[in-house]
C-alpha beads as a LAMMPS data file, in Angstrom:
LAMMPS data file: protein, C-alpha beads

254 atoms
253 bonds

1 atom types
1 bond types

-500.0 500.0 xlo xhi
-500.0 500.0 ylo yhi
-500.0 500.0 zlo zhi

Masses

1 110.0

Atoms # bond

1 1 1 -146.528 -58.582 -200.014
2 1 1 -148.962 -60.817 -198.088
3 1 1 -150.529 -59.796 -194.808
4 1 1 -148.454 -62.481 -193.066
5 1 1 -145.274 -61.168 -194.575
6 1 1 -145.706 -57.534 -193.753
7 1 1 -146.576 -58.288 -190.199
8 1 1 -143.529 -60.486 -189.853
9 1 1 -141.338 -57.789 -191.349
10 1 1 -142.888 -55.296 -188.866
11 1 1 -141.950 -57.527 -185.844
12 1 1 -138.465 -58.105 -187.233
13 1 1 -137.937 -54.338 -187.786
14 1 1 -138.784 -53.339 -184.252
15 1 1 -135.515 -54.432 -182.456
16 1 1 -133.444 -53.065 -185.346
17 1 1 -135.223 -49.718 -185.130
18 1 1 -134.880 -49.612 -181.308
19 1 1 -131.145 -50.370 -181.440
20 1 1 -130.595 -47.920 -184.278
21 1 1 -132.499 -45.055 -182.608
22 1 1 -130.867 -45.497 -179.216
23 1 1 -127.324 -45.953 -180.572
24 1 1 -127.714 -42.773 -182.614
25 1 1 -127.722 -41.045 -179.191
26 1 1 -124.789 -40.403 -176.902
27 1 1 -124.242 -42.980 -174.147
28 1 1 -126.838 -42.781 -171.479
29 1 1 -125.387 -43.027 -167.932
30 1 1 -127.250 -43.908 -164.740
31 1 1 -128.074 -40.623 -162.906
32 1 1 -126.880 -40.811 -159.290
33 1 1 -130.126 -39.211 -158.110
34 1 1 -132.057 -42.188 -159.434
35 1 1 -131.434 -43.915 -156.172
36 1 1 -132.958 -41.061 -154.101
37 1 1 -136.492 -42.290 -153.651
38 1 1 -139.312 -40.361 -152.041
39 1 1 -140.286 -42.832 -149.325
40 1 1 -137.271 -43.765 -147.156
41 1 1 -139.193 -44.709 -144.049
42 1 1 -138.311 -47.980 -142.357
43 1 1 -140.719 -50.389 -140.613
44 1 1 -140.152 -53.603 -138.700
45 1 1 -136.460 -53.210 -139.123
46 1 1 -136.782 -53.011 -142.941
47 1 1 -135.344 -49.884 -144.523
48 1 1 -137.338 -48.185 -147.281
49 1 1 -140.210 -50.410 -146.304
50 1 1 -142.747 -49.385 -148.895
51 1 1 -140.479 -49.966 -151.809
52 1 1 -139.078 -53.203 -150.408
53 1 1 -142.433 -54.769 -149.226
54 1 1 -144.293 -53.844 -152.405
55 1 1 -142.162 -56.303 -154.287
56 1 1 -144.108 -59.109 -152.735
57 1 1 -146.730 -58.377 -155.467
58 1 1 -144.236 -59.634 -158.110
59 1 1 -143.786 -62.867 -156.244
60 1 1 -147.529 -63.420 -156.036
61 1 1 -148.053 -62.665 -159.710
62 1 1 -145.098 -64.789 -160.793
63 1 1 -146.199 -67.776 -158.761
64 1 1 -149.759 -67.446 -160.116
65 1 1 -148.536 -67.379 -163.666
66 1 1 -146.179 -70.278 -163.176
67 1 1 -149.032 -72.336 -161.630
68 1 1 -151.174 -71.697 -164.630
69 1 1 -148.364 -72.616 -167.065
70 1 1 -147.174 -75.716 -165.266
71 1 1 -150.489 -77.090 -163.918
72 1 1 -153.068 -75.604 -166.217
73 1 1 -150.918 -76.044 -169.363
74 1 1 -152.635 -73.368 -171.460
75 1 1 -152.380 -73.296 -175.262
76 1 1 -149.778 -71.012 -176.711
77 1 1 -146.037 -70.397 -176.131
78 1 1 -146.112 -71.991 -172.695
79 1 1 -142.330 -72.248 -172.245
80 1 1 -141.762 -68.581 -173.089
81 1 1 -144.452 -67.599 -170.668
82 1 1 -142.833 -69.681 -168.060
83 1 1 -139.636 -67.694 -168.555
84 1 1 -141.690 -64.512 -168.232
85 1 1 -143.370 -65.451 -164.997
86 1 1 -140.052 -66.866 -163.503
87 1 1 -138.434 -63.497 -164.305
88 1 1 -141.374 -61.644 -162.651
89 1 1 -141.079 -63.784 -159.561
90 1 1 -137.285 -63.275 -159.361
91 1 1 -137.906 -59.503 -159.633
92 1 1 -139.460 -59.647 -156.189
93 1 1 -136.108 -60.815 -154.822
94 1 1 -133.818 -58.638 -156.870
95 1 1 -135.835 -55.435 -156.474
96 1 1 -136.317 -55.949 -152.752
97 1 1 -132.526 -56.457 -152.415
98 1 1 -131.940 -53.239 -154.391
99 1 1 -134.415 -51.142 -152.426
100 1 1 -132.971 -52.431 -149.126
101 1 1 -129.785 -50.530 -150.074
102 1 1 -130.246 -48.563 -153.353
103 1 1 -127.060 -48.125 -155.378
104 1 1 -125.702 -49.158 -158.756
105 1 1 -124.271 -52.392 -157.342
106 1 1 -127.632 -53.666 -156.034
107 1 1 -129.518 -52.279 -159.038
108 1 1 -127.872 -54.865 -161.198
109 1 1 -129.791 -57.624 -159.338
110 1 1 -133.022 -55.711 -159.863
111 1 1 -132.574 -55.371 -163.643
112 1 1 -131.289 -58.902 -164.384
113 1 1 -134.525 -60.665 -163.658
114 1 1 -136.481 -57.811 -165.289
115 1 1 -134.778 -58.575 -168.561
116 1 1 -135.482 -62.266 -168.155
117 1 1 -139.198 -61.388 -167.841
118 1 1 -139.074 -58.885 -170.736
119 1 1 -137.477 -61.324 -173.129
120 1 1 -139.791 -64.172 -172.108
121 1 1 -142.787 -62.076 -173.019
122 1 1 -141.036 -60.968 -176.254
123 1 1 -140.438 -64.503 -177.417
124 1 1 -143.894 -65.554 -176.406
125 1 1 -145.489 -62.835 -178.569
126 1 1 -143.237 -63.655 -181.526
127 1 1 -144.041 -67.392 -181.205
128 1 1 -147.795 -66.838 -180.923
129 1 1 -148.189 -64.190 -183.572
130 1 1 -145.394 -64.944 -186.104
131 1 1 -144.191 -68.491 -185.995
132 1 1 -144.501 -71.087 -183.183
133 1 1 -141.193 -72.569 -184.142
134 1 1 -139.479 -69.392 -182.910
135 1 1 -140.189 -70.205 -179.280
136 1 1 -137.475 -72.802 -178.760
137 1 1 -135.005 -71.187 -181.095
138 1 1 -135.196 -67.673 -179.601
139 1 1 -135.486 -68.157 -175.842
140 1 1 -131.767 -68.818 -175.164
141 1 1 -130.382 -65.968 -177.269
142 1 1 -133.125 -63.524 -176.321
143 1 1 -132.608 -64.086 -172.523
144 1 1 -128.806 -63.872 -173.088
145 1 1 -129.154 -60.533 -174.931
146 1 1 -131.362 -59.208 -172.125
147 1 1 -128.903 -60.165 -169.488
148 1 1 -125.984 -58.812 -171.524
149 1 1 -127.716 -55.417 -171.789
150 1 1 -127.630 -55.199 -167.963
151 1 1 -123.953 -56.301 -167.775
152 1 1 -123.120 -53.754 -170.492
153 1 1 -124.634 -50.983 -168.497
154 1 1 -122.824 -52.211 -165.366
155 1 1 -119.447 -52.271 -167.156
156 1 1 -119.700 -49.141 -169.258
157 1 1 -122.416 -47.081 -167.531
158 1 1 -124.418 -46.987 -170.753
159 1 1 -128.112 -47.748 -170.622
160 1 1 -128.780 -47.773 -174.323
161 1 1 -128.888 -51.557 -174.772
162 1 1 -131.091 -51.916 -171.681
163 1 1 -133.470 -49.299 -172.950
164 1 1 -133.503 -50.924 -176.358
165 1 1 -134.617 -54.255 -174.814
166 1 1 -137.492 -52.550 -173.036
167 1 1 -138.439 -50.462 -176.084
168 1 1 -138.454 -53.632 -178.260
169 1 1 -140.782 -55.468 -175.968
170 1 1 -143.173 -52.538 -175.519
171 1 1 -143.199 -51.757 -179.224
172 1 1 -143.790 -55.384 -180.027
173 1 1 -146.872 -55.504 -177.748
174 1 1 -148.203 -52.374 -179.399
175 1 1 -147.633 -53.857 -182.848
176 1 1 -149.364 -57.077 -181.863
177 1 1 -152.328 -55.225 -180.464
178 1 1 -152.740 -53.043 -183.550
179 1 1 -151.728 -55.256 -186.434
180 1 1 -152.732 -58.812 -185.593
181 1 1 -155.889 -60.799 -185.240
182 1 1 -156.508 -62.169 -181.772
183 1 1 -158.335 -64.970 -180.067
184 1 1 -161.404 -63.795 -178.140
185 1 1 -160.566 -61.315 -175.402
186 1 1 -156.806 -61.583 -175.828
187 1 1 -156.435 -58.037 -177.260
188 1 1 -158.207 -56.688 -174.187
189 1 1 -155.832 -58.460 -171.843
190 1 1 -152.786 -57.166 -173.692
191 1 1 -154.165 -53.652 -173.683
192 1 1 -154.813 -53.833 -169.930
193 1 1 -151.283 -55.206 -169.266
194 1 1 -149.620 -52.573 -171.430
195 1 1 -151.761 -49.767 -169.894
196 1 1 -150.835 -50.862 -166.378
197 1 1 -147.155 -50.983 -167.152
198 1 1 -147.374 -47.555 -168.838
199 1 1 -149.008 -46.170 -165.637
200 1 1 -146.322 -47.812 -163.645
201 1 1 -143.651 -45.871 -165.647
202 1 1 -145.539 -42.598 -165.078
203 1 1 -145.714 -43.280 -161.338
204 1 1 -142.038 -43.984 -161.300
205 1 1 -141.277 -40.607 -162.847
206 1 1 -143.682 -38.861 -160.404
207 1 1 -142.294 -40.624 -157.292
208 1 1 -142.040 -37.525 -155.030
209 1 1 -145.080 -35.729 -156.378
210 1 1 -147.329 -38.696 -155.725
211 1 1 -145.847 -39.207 -152.252
212 1 1 -146.599 -35.551 -151.457
213 1 1 -150.094 -35.685 -152.956
214 1 1 -151.016 -38.744 -150.944
215 1 1 -149.747 -37.212 -147.728
216 1 1 -147.053 -39.843 -147.380
217 1 1 -149.431 -42.792 -147.660
218 1 1 -147.466 -44.266 -150.598
219 1 1 -144.880 -43.101 -153.021
220 1 1 -144.946 -43.169 -156.797
221 1 1 -142.384 -45.885 -156.850
222 1 1 -144.258 -48.145 -154.470
223 1 1 -147.327 -47.728 -156.627
224 1 1 -145.188 -48.404 -159.657
225 1 1 -144.329 -51.833 -158.273
226 1 1 -148.041 -52.610 -157.659
227 1 1 -149.060 -51.512 -161.201
228 1 1 -146.250 -53.425 -162.894
229 1 1 -147.110 -56.544 -160.876
230 1 1 -150.738 -56.080 -161.891
231 1 1 -149.620 -56.216 -165.517
232 1 1 -148.133 -59.642 -164.765
233 1 1 -151.403 -60.723 -163.130
234 1 1 -153.289 -59.651 -166.240
235 1 1 -151.080 -61.881 -168.377
236 1 1 -151.729 -64.755 -165.956
237 1 1 -155.438 -64.225 -166.251
238 1 1 -155.107 -64.097 -170.053
239 1 1 -153.543 -67.559 -170.015
240 1 1 -156.104 -68.754 -167.501
241 1 1 -158.823 -67.907 -169.976
242 1 1 -157.239 -70.043 -172.705
243 1 1 -158.156 -73.713 -173.290
244 1 1 -155.847 -76.204 -171.590
245 1 1 -153.747 -78.575 -173.613
246 1 1 -154.175 -81.108 -170.795
247 1 1 -157.956 -81.128 -171.349
248 1 1 -157.466 -81.326 -175.088
249 1 1 -155.142 -84.250 -174.760
250 1 1 -157.615 -86.019 -172.435
251 1 1 -160.417 -85.522 -174.952
252 1 1 -158.232 -86.824 -177.823
253 1 1 -157.508 -89.973 -175.814
254 1 1 -161.079 -90.596 -174.783

Bonds

1 1 1 2
2 1 2 3
3 1 3 4
4 1 4 5
5 1 5 6
6 1 6 7
7 1 7 8
8 1 8 9
9 1 9 10
10 1 10 11
11 1 11 12
12 1 12 13
13 1 13 14
14 1 14 15
15 1 15 16
16 1 16 17
17 1 17 18
18 1 18 19
19 1 19 20
20 1 20 21
21 1 21 22
22 1 22 23
23 1 23 24
24 1 24 25
25 1 25 26
26 1 26 27
27 1 27 28
28 1 28 29
29 1 29 30
30 1 30 31
31 1 31 32
32 1 32 33
33 1 33 34
34 1 34 35
35 1 35 36
36 1 36 37
37 1 37 38
38 1 38 39
39 1 39 40
40 1 40 41
41 1 41 42
42 1 42 43
43 1 43 44
44 1 44 45
45 1 45 46
46 1 46 47
47 1 47 48
48 1 48 49
49 1 49 50
50 1 50 51
51 1 51 52
52 1 52 53
53 1 53 54
54 1 54 55
55 1 55 56
56 1 56 57
57 1 57 58
58 1 58 59
59 1 59 60
60 1 60 61
61 1 61 62
62 1 62 63
63 1 63 64
64 1 64 65
65 1 65 66
66 1 66 67
67 1 67 68
68 1 68 69
69 1 69 70
70 1 70 71
71 1 71 72
72 1 72 73
73 1 73 74
74 1 74 75
75 1 75 76
76 1 76 77
77 1 77 78
78 1 78 79
79 1 79 80
80 1 80 81
81 1 81 82
82 1 82 83
83 1 83 84
84 1 84 85
85 1 85 86
86 1 86 87
87 1 87 88
88 1 88 89
89 1 89 90
90 1 90 91
91 1 91 92
92 1 92 93
93 1 93 94
94 1 94 95
95 1 95 96
96 1 96 97
97 1 97 98
98 1 98 99
99 1 99 100
100 1 100 101
101 1 101 102
102 1 102 103
103 1 103 104
104 1 104 105
105 1 105 106
106 1 106 107
107 1 107 108
108 1 108 109
109 1 109 110
110 1 110 111
111 1 111 112
112 1 112 113
113 1 113 114
114 1 114 115
115 1 115 116
116 1 116 117
117 1 117 118
118 1 118 119
119 1 119 120
120 1 120 121
121 1 121 122
122 1 122 123
123 1 123 124
124 1 124 125
125 1 125 126
126 1 126 127
127 1 127 128
128 1 128 129
129 1 129 130
130 1 130 131
131 1 131 132
132 1 132 133
133 1 133 134
134 1 134 135
135 1 135 136
136 1 136 137
137 1 137 138
138 1 138 139
139 1 139 140
140 1 140 141
141 1 141 142
142 1 142 143
143 1 143 144
144 1 144 145
145 1 145 146
146 1 146 147
147 1 147 148
148 1 148 149
149 1 149 150
150 1 150 151
151 1 151 152
152 1 152 153
153 1 153 154
154 1 154 155
155 1 155 156
156 1 156 157
157 1 157 158
158 1 158 159
159 1 159 160
160 1 160 161
161 1 161 162
162 1 162 163
163 1 163 164
164 1 164 165
165 1 165 166
166 1 166 167
167 1 167 168
168 1 168 169
169 1 169 170
170 1 170 171
171 1 171 172
172 1 172 173
173 1 173 174
174 1 174 175
175 1 175 176
176 1 176 177
177 1 177 178
178 1 178 179
179 1 179 180
180 1 180 181
181 1 181 182
182 1 182 183
183 1 183 184
184 1 184 185
185 1 185 186
186 1 186 187
187 1 187 188
188 1 188 189
189 1 189 190
190 1 190 191
191 1 191 192
192 1 192 193
193 1 193 194
194 1 194 195
195 1 195 196
196 1 196 197
197 1 197 198
198 1 198 199
199 1 199 200
200 1 200 201
201 1 201 202
202 1 202 203
203 1 203 204
204 1 204 205
205 1 205 206
206 1 206 207
207 1 207 208
208 1 208 209
209 1 209 210
210 1 210 211
211 1 211 212
212 1 212 213
213 1 213 214
214 1 214 215
215 1 215 216
216 1 216 217
217 1 217 218
218 1 218 219
219 1 219 220
220 1 220 221
221 1 221 222
222 1 222 223
223 1 223 224
224 1 224 225
225 1 225 226
226 1 226 227
227 1 227 228
228 1 228 229
229 1 229 230
230 1 230 231
231 1 231 232
232 1 232 233
233 1 233 234
234 1 234 235
235 1 235 236
236 1 236 237
237 1 237 238
238 1 238 239
239 1 239 240
240 1 240 241
241 1 241 242
242 1 242 243
243 1 243 244
244 1 244 245
245 1 245 246
246 1 246 247
247 1 247 248
248 1 248 249
249 1 249 250
250 1 250 251
251 1 251 252
252 1 252 253
253 1 253 254
């Protein structure tokens, strides 16, 4: 089997493995205590101020990435990255709405844009490392599957499809980092983005402990937002470092 083939098989196997592993488990419901965040202090009339206000970082990262994709026109899967950054920007609204009044009803609006971002990144990686033709083909079904995983959880209180979406994207990033050749510095950007998101997940799990350790300065969940948004910033910087198709077109026409 050629190098190209085994790498393509690896990428194709990841979502199958994620779904198989998670659906071998019992349904995973949303724990009611998930909504009990450590920092419930209000400020300026905004409840849960730290967790609400920290979502502005997603808006900044999403706007920066969209500006790079739309104005700078970097090489690569530009449309899929636009979907990624649009999802990240929308997270700022959905997550702020959720943290204003945390419950399962508002959590839906937090997770919907997250899956848009996840699937945009997933398609971008497949297009850039497997086959560029996949970009236009996969964006609609991938985003639909991501959104459906949230609606499935909302209807059946079963997080397995939603977790499978996240696991697929994270495992794909790991596979791309380890198994594929990269343009200069791109591996470093991907490692930094993945590392920042991994730290965000850790901070989410240690919400109360971090809040106590910092003397109430910030909670683990607030820091989680900042770290996850930083991962989006890193991807924007990665695209900023790429050559622009606009410049290439100008040179070709000169």
